[in-house]
Structures are given as C-alpha cells and as structure tokens.
C-alpha positions in Angstrom: 0.4 -0.1 0.0 1.5 3.5 -1.1 -0.1 6.1 0.7 0.8 10.5 -0.5 2.2 12.3 2.2 -1.0 13.9 3.5 -2.3 10.1 4.4 1.0 9.8 6.0 1.6 13.0 7.8 -2.1 11.9 9.0 -0.9 8.6 9.9 2.3 9.6 11.9 0.3 11.9 13.9 -2.7 9.3 14.9 0.3 7.4 15.8 2.0 10.0 18.0 -1.6 10.7 19.1 -1.5 7.1 20.4 1.6 7.5 22.0 0.5 10.0 24.8 -2.1 8.0 25.4 -0.4 4.7 26.1 2.0 7.5 28.0 -0.8 8.7 30.3 -2.5 4.6 30.7 0.4 4.0 32.1 0.4 6.4 34.8 -2.6 4.8 35.8 -1.7 0.9 36.1 1.9 2.8 38.1 -0.3 4.3 40.6 -2.3 1.4 40.8 1.3 -0.7 41.0 -0.2 -3.0 38.1 3.3 -3.7 36.3 2.2 -6.3 33.8 -0.2 -4.1 32.7 2.6 -1.2 33.0 4.2 -3.2 31.5 2.2 -3.8 28.4 1.0 0.3 28.2 5.3 0.7 28.4 5.5 -1.5 25.4 2.6 -0.5 23.5 4.2 3.7 24.1 7.5 2.8 22.2 5.8 0.9 19.3 3.6 3.3 18.4 6.4 5.8 18.5 8.2 3.2 15.7 4.9 3.2 14.4 4.9 6.8 13.2 9.0 6.8 12.8 8.7 3.8 10.3 5.5 5.2 8.4 7.0 8.9 8.5 10.2 7.5 6.7 8.0 5.3 4.2 8.7 2.0 5.8 6.0 -0.5 6.1 4.4 -1.7 10.0 3.3 -4.8 9.7 3.6 -7.3 12.9 5.0 -6.3 16.1 8.3 -8.0 15.9 8.3 -7.1 12.1 8.9 -3.7 13.9 11.3 -4.6 16.3 13.5 -6.2 13.2 12.9 -2.8 11.3 13.6 -0.5 13.7 16.7 -2.6 14.1 17.4 -2.8 11.0 16.9 0.8 9.9 17.8 3.2 12.3 20.5 1.4 15.1 22.3 -0.9 12.0 22.5 2.7 10.5 23.5 4.5 13.5 20.3 6.8 14.3 20.0 5.5 17.5 21.9 2.9 20.2 22.6 -0.1 19.8 20.9 0.0 23.8 18.1 1.5 22.6 17.2 -1.4 20.1 17.9 -3.9 23.1 15.5 -1.5 25.1 12.8 -2.2 22.4 13.3 -5.4 22.0 13.3 -6.5 26.4 9.8 -4.0 26.5 8.5 -6.4 24.0 9.4 -9.6 24.9 8.4 -8.0 28.8 5.1 -7.3 27.7 4.3 -10.4 25.9 5.3 -12.3 29.6 2.9 -10.5 31.2 0.1 -11.0 28.6 0.3 -14.4 27.6 2.5 -16.2 30.3 0.4 -17.3 33.6 3.3 -18.0 35.7 5.5 -15.1 35.2 4.8 -11.6 37.4 6.2 -8.7 36.2 8.3 -7.6 38.8 8.0 -3.7 39.9 12.4 -3.3 39.6 11.9 -4.1 36.2 9.4 -2.1 35.1 10.4 0.9 36.7 13.5 0.9 35.6 12.4 1.5 32.0 9.8 3.9 32.4 13.0 6.8 32.1 14.9 5.5 29.3 11.4 4.8 27.2 10.2 8.2 27.6 13.5 9.1 26.4 13.5 6.7 23.6 10.3 8.4 22.5 11.5 11.9 22.7 14.2 10.8 20.2 11.9 9.6 18.0 9.1 12.1 18.2 12.5 14.7 17.8 13.8 13.1 14.9 10.5 13.0 13.0 10.4 16.9 14.0 13.3 17.4 12.1 12.7 15.2 9.2 10.2 17.2 8.5 11.5 20.5 8.9 
C-alpha cells in the first residue's frame, strides 16, 4: 500500500497521539501497582512511536516483531539510535509478552520502573527525529 504525503502525515499524527494516550494509561497502571499492565502500556507507547517513525520514513509497519526488526535494521544498524535503545525496545516487547501471555510469570515492579525513563527518553528522541525530518 502506497501512501501519499497527506495520508502519511495523518497516520504519523495518529500514531503520536496514541503514544500520549498510552503514556497516560501507563501512569494509571503505575499508580495502581499493576506491573503487568504497566509493562504492556510502556511497550505499546514505544511501539506506536516506532510505528510513527517507520511510516514517516516510508517503511511498512506489519507485525510487532517486524517493527522491532525494522527499527534495528533502519535505525540501530545505521547508528541513528543506539544499540542500547534497540535492546530496550526488544526487552519491552518480551516483557509485554511475558506479562500478557504467561500466567506463571509476574512482571516485577523493579523491572518496569527501571525502563520507564529510558523509554520516555527514546520516545522523545523519536519525536524529535520525526520533527527534524519534517522541517
């Protein structure tokens, strides 16, 4: 599917709006000490930011794993974002999957809390990158 520039901008804006809504939901989950759900919201906030990034740069967004792979291929491998940021995204995906699908694993508070600020920083960097490319 090929998008014209107006459609691309609209999708990017919708994805970035979803980032903000998901971060607001994260705050609710954190206040309630719901660590599985907090991990879910943290991952999805970053997923929507990466989706906006990929769409902005004319890359197709398919599966969750595909988005991680494309992020690594186009942005980590090329040095746009750091390897540590790529590992953060991959780890959040695994953490979300464990919390959502594995009833024998409880997501730990410490693991979620240590990823909040780096995730917020990565989202801010992605937003800045998109804004600079559009300027």
